[in-house]
N, C-alpha and C positions, 0 to 999 in steps of 0.2 A: 101573479107571482110568477111573472119574467126573468127576474133574475135571479129568486132561488132555484130556479129550476137550469137554469142555465152555470152558478157554482156548482149545484149537483152532480152537472154532468162536469166538471170540470175538476171536481172532487174525486170522479172515478176516473178518469182521465190519466188522471197526476199518481193512482196509483197502480200503470202501467205503464208512466212514461218519465219518474223522478230516478233518481242519477243513483248512482252505483253503489251500497254503503262504506265500500273497503276501495279507496281510490290509491294507485302505484306509488311509494316516494317519488316526489318528482317525477309526477305527470299534476296537472290540469286538478283538484279534487274533484270536478267535475267535469267528467271524461266525456260519456254516453248515456243518453235514458233509455235503457232496458232493463234496472234494477226498480225497486219497489221501496225503497226506502232512505227515505236523507242520511247521509254519513253520521254518521256522532257526534261528530266533533258540530256538524251546522246545528243540528238539533240539541244542541245541549248548550253551545251559545244564546242557542233564540230563545230555550224554552228560561232558562239563567236573567236573560233578558229582560222575559214579560212577566218574568216572579215577583221580579223588583218594580215594574211597572203598576202589579197590580198590590205589591202589601203597599207603596209610597200610598196609596190611589186617596183618595180621600171619599165620606159616605152621597156626597153632592157630586160628585163625578169628577174631580179637579186634582190634580197631586200640586195641592199648595204648598206643600212644606216646599217644595224644589224649590232650584228658580224660573222662574217663569211657569210654575206649572195651572198654575189660574189663568192664563191667555187660554181664549177657545181654538184659537187652533196646535199650537201644545198637546189639548187635551184631543185635537184630533186624531194629531198626528200616533198618539199613544194608542187608540180607536184603529187605529190602520193596522197598528201594532201585530195590537192583538187579534184583528181579521185577519189576516194573512198569513196566522200559524195552521189557520185550516176548521177548528174544534168549532161545533156546533157551534152561531152566536147565540142563540138562545134559551139552550140545556147545558150547553158545556162547561171546563169547566173558568172561561170567563167571559161569561153570559150576565155576566152581572156586573162587571166591572166592565161591559158591554154599552150596555147598556144607560148604568151611569154616566160615561162621559157622553154619550149621547145622551141625555136628557139635560147632563151642564152645557151642549152648545145651542143646543134649541131653546133652549130656560132663557141663557145671559145671551141672547135673539133679542137687536133691535128695532120692538113692534113695532115703528112707522114703519120700513122698510126692508129687512128684514138683517142689517150689517152685523155680520156674529164675529165681535172684537173689534179691539181700538185700534185698526192699523187691517189695510187688504191683505195682506199679510197670513193675518192669523186668516179673515175671512174665503184666503183661495185652502189654504191647509183643515178651515173646518169645513169648507164646504163640497170640499172634495171625502172624507169621513163620513159627512151626511149621504153622497152621490153611492158609494161603495157601501152603507148599509142600506139601501135603500133597500127593500126589495125579502133583504133575508131577515131584519135583523126584527121584532115585531113587535114595531110599536107607529103604532098608527097618525104620528107627530110627526113623522121623517119629510113624507108626503112636500106636507101640505109649507113648510122648515126648507127645503131644500127648492123649494119653486118661490116662493119667495127672496131665497137669496142666489138665486142665479136670475131671477129678477131682476135684483141688485146690481150683480154685474153686468148684467147686460144698459143698462142704463148710464152705470159709470162710462162703460165702451162709449155707449154713442153721444153725449156731451165730451168725450176725450178725442182733440182733433188730430190725435199723434190713434188712434185705434186699439191706445192698450190700457193700463193702467200703471195707480201709482202707488204712493201711504194711504190716500181717503180718498173717499169714492167721489167727490169734488172736484180733486188730482187736474189741473188741463195739458198737468209732461206728463214724460210715461216713464219707465225702467226696463228693463228684461226678464231684472228677477223677481217683480214683485208680478209679471205683467204675466208671467210661465208659471206658475202655480196657480192661476184663472186659467188659465187657457186649459193646464187641469185640466181644475176642476169646470169648468164647460165640457171636457171631451167627454170627462168619468159621468156627468151630470146624465148628458147626449146618449153615452154608450147607455145608463139609466131609462131612457127611453121622459125621459124628459125630452120636450120640443127646443132643439137652439136653433136657432139661422145660419143657413151656412153664412152666408153675411159674416155673421160675428166669429164665425174661425177664421177667416178668410180677414177680414179685417186685420185678426192679430196676425194671425201667422204671419203677415206680411211686415206688420209693426216688428216685430221679431227675425226677418229678412234686414232690414234694413240699419238693426244694430248689426249684420254682417259684415265682414272687410275680406280682401281678396286672400287671405291666409287660412279662411273658415273661422274667426272666433267672434265669438260675440261679442261687443264691446256694452257698457253700461248700459244711456241713456240714448248710445248709436255707436255708428263704427268706431274702428278703431277700438285700444286697448283690450282685447279679445286676454278670458282664463284661461280654467277649466272649468270652475262653478256654470258660472254664463252657458261656455260655449254646452254643457252636460243637459244646461238647463234646452235646450232648442234644440242642441241635437234625438232628448226625448219629445218633446211635444214636435217637430218634426215628424216625428219616427209610428207615435198614437194616433196622429190625425192624419197617415195613410201619404205621406210625402214621403217616400224610401227612396223614389228614384229619380227628384227631384237632385239638383245640382248646390242645392242648400246645404240638407239632410246628409252629403257624401262629405262637403271640402269642411262640415259642422265635424264631421264623426273623423274626419285626416287630423283637424286641428289634435279635439280632443285625443287622438291616439299619438300622434306624435308627443305631446305632454303628459302620456303615462301614470303608470300610476301616482295618486297622490294624496296624503294627510297635509298634507302646508297650507294650504287656500281655503278656510270654515271646511272644516275636514267631511264633519258626519253629514252637512247639507249636501256637499261637493259628490263622496260615499250614493247619498240616494236616487242627487240626478243621472250622477256614472252607471252605479248598475241597468237604470234602464235602459239609459245609452249605447251602451253596449249590447244592450239581449234585444235591444230592435234591433242592431246593427253587424249584428252579428251573421255570418254565413253559418247557413245548413248546411252538413255536406255527412253524408253516412252515419248522418242519424248524430253529429256532434256539433255543436256550434261553438265557432273554431277561437272567435275570439271575446266571447264574451267568459267562453272557459278558462281560458287564464287570467283575464280579471279574475275573477269570481275566488280564482284558487289565490290570487293575491290577495284579495280579500280579506279568504275563510282567515289567512296566518297572520293579518295586520290585527285583523278586530283578536282574534286568539289571547292575540300581544297584552292587547291596547284595553282589552275590559278588567276591570274591577270589583273585591272578591264577592259585593252583594249585588252585581250584575248589570252594573253602568258603566256607563261610557262617559265618558262627560266633555263638555268642551265652549265654546265662550258662549252659542243659545241658551246653558241650561246641562241638565242634565236629561233631563222628560226630554225636550226634541233633541238631542244628541242617542241618547237610545233608543229612541223609538226610528231614527231616521237612519244608524245603524241597521239596526233589524230590519230595515227597508231594505235597505239593503241586501239585505241577507237573502228575502223574500223573493227572488226571484226562480232561489229553490222548491221552494213551495210552485210556485208558481196560479194559489187559490184567488187570489183579488183580480175580481175584472179587469182593471185597470192594468195586469201584468198579465194579458192577452197578448200575443202576437197582430 
């Protein structure tokens, strides 16, 4: 169980490197990696959020009472948010919820090709959840379901002349948002031990580069009209793919940094990717991750103001996706998901 031991090591390391609980006022919430506890305000936000997800989840594993709560990708995001908090996924307080969510994703896969959901967005986020759960959640069905989901992704890309993905597996065009979700899933699956051809990763990255213009911003289907969410996606996948020394990574982060912290365009979707983009782009100096620490401080303050009394954050993609994305933007403080390694 390779990934189980990896997460165990991460959890041990986290007990030594997580942030100090009492940040000085007017300084970033996360200032250094010397303490052994998460700041109280972050833990309070996080627990309140995952308890909201736990309370509305159905016995079958979906979040059916909430808008979009039956979609496999949304369920996958909820599972990821629970996994990211770090309790034992098989015996901890959220273990039944994690297990039910994973079962829901697998049960609703298309038997013929492993397609997870009604759109490639759903497939990408659900596949990412399976990849992060693989080797940690005690369920023998995860491995075969993940392999089938990955195979479908690779076949879809092989048949796509642009090397990316769009709304359906049969699409012949591509866009940077859907492609980013699939690329995240492939990178996580590779990290989990699933064999992913280098050419598939390289071809997807090349498509993302083709959407970048001289400003560093990432366009929707091609270069031009870059915005923060799409550029955050590209910065994140370049970082996870170990392309931080490339001009594409550096210019995309420069564009993102110049855009500043934003809640204006698809806010929680944006925060989910921006948190990872800043984390991968941050310069580590004297034990402090400078750019991410400043961004994280803004994020914590904003999410503290916008969390609703029952623990959820609501947005255009529904309360489950929005809450899960908000929590995952905070999850870099815990750093327990394999995808959140540097």
